N, C-alpha and C positions, 0 to 999 in steps of 0.2 A: 559825478554821477548816482554818488551814495544818498546826496539830498533828494534827488528825484526818488530812488527805490524810498527813503524813511517818508517822504511824503507821500507814495503811494499807498504805503501800508497804513499809516494815518489816517488818510481818506479812506481806503477800505473798512480800517476797523471803525469808524464814524458812523459809515455807511450800512454796515452790518448791524449796529445796535439801535439802530433806529423804531421806534415802535408807533404805532398809529395812535391818535388821541382816542379814536372811537372805539379801542379795545371794550367789548361785550363783557361784562361781569355776570358769568355763570356758575351761579351759588344755587346748590340743590336742597340745602335743607330749608328749615324755617324759621328757626333764630339764630342770631349773629351777635357778636359784640362789639362796640366800639367808644371811643373817648369821644366826649363833648366838653364842652363850656358854657356854663349858666350864665345866660345873657339877662335875664330877669327873671325876677320873682315877686310874685303879688300874692299877699294874703288876703284869703276868703274869709272872712267872720262868719259867712252864713252855715257854712260846711267845716271850719275850723283846720284848714288845710293849706298849703301853698300851691299856687299854679307856676310852674317852672318853664320857663322858655329856654331850651337847648339849642346849640350851633354845634353841628359835626365839622371836620376838616374840609368837607366839602363846600360847606356854606350851606346847607340845608337846615332847616330850620324846625325842631318839634317841641311840642307842649306835653307836660305832664302834670299829674296830681301827685302831691306828697304831703303825709302827715306828718314828717319829720320837724319841720319848721327850723333846720340849722343850714340850710343852703344860701349862698349868698352869690351874688355877682361877681363873675370873674372865677369862681370856683372851677376844678376840672371834675368829671365824674364818668365812671366807667357805666354804660347803659346798655342792656340787655335788650334789642329789638325783634320784633314779630313782623316778618315779610309779608303775612297775611298770602303766602303763597303765590305770588304775584310779582310780576318783573320788576314793578315800578317801583324806585325807592322812595317815592316822596310820599307814598300811602302808609311807607311803614310806622308800626305803633310801638311805644316804649312799654315796655314789660317791667324791668325793674330797673332801678337807678341806685347808684352807690359812689361814696368817694373815691377818688382816681387821685393820687399823689405821685405826679411824674417828677415833680422838684426834687424828691429823696432817693428819686434812682442813681 
């Protein structure tokens, strides 16, 4: 009898904690921060700056230009993003980028 009660409690707990995979993101602001990983850096000699391609945890890819010249593939960076007041994440733009060091935490 105890096994049935324990099993019922475990099943009830699991069922009450399920979350829909299509939960919408209701962000009211314009700017937000996220952590990204540098996947590619291309130096542009004409403009004297680097074209940096970033990937966030969701797999979205963003591209930005920087004149720092010290980013390398595999670096983690903190990025300030602009939503452009649209709910679509794919059209967000990079506003600022700086190094992030999660390995030091």
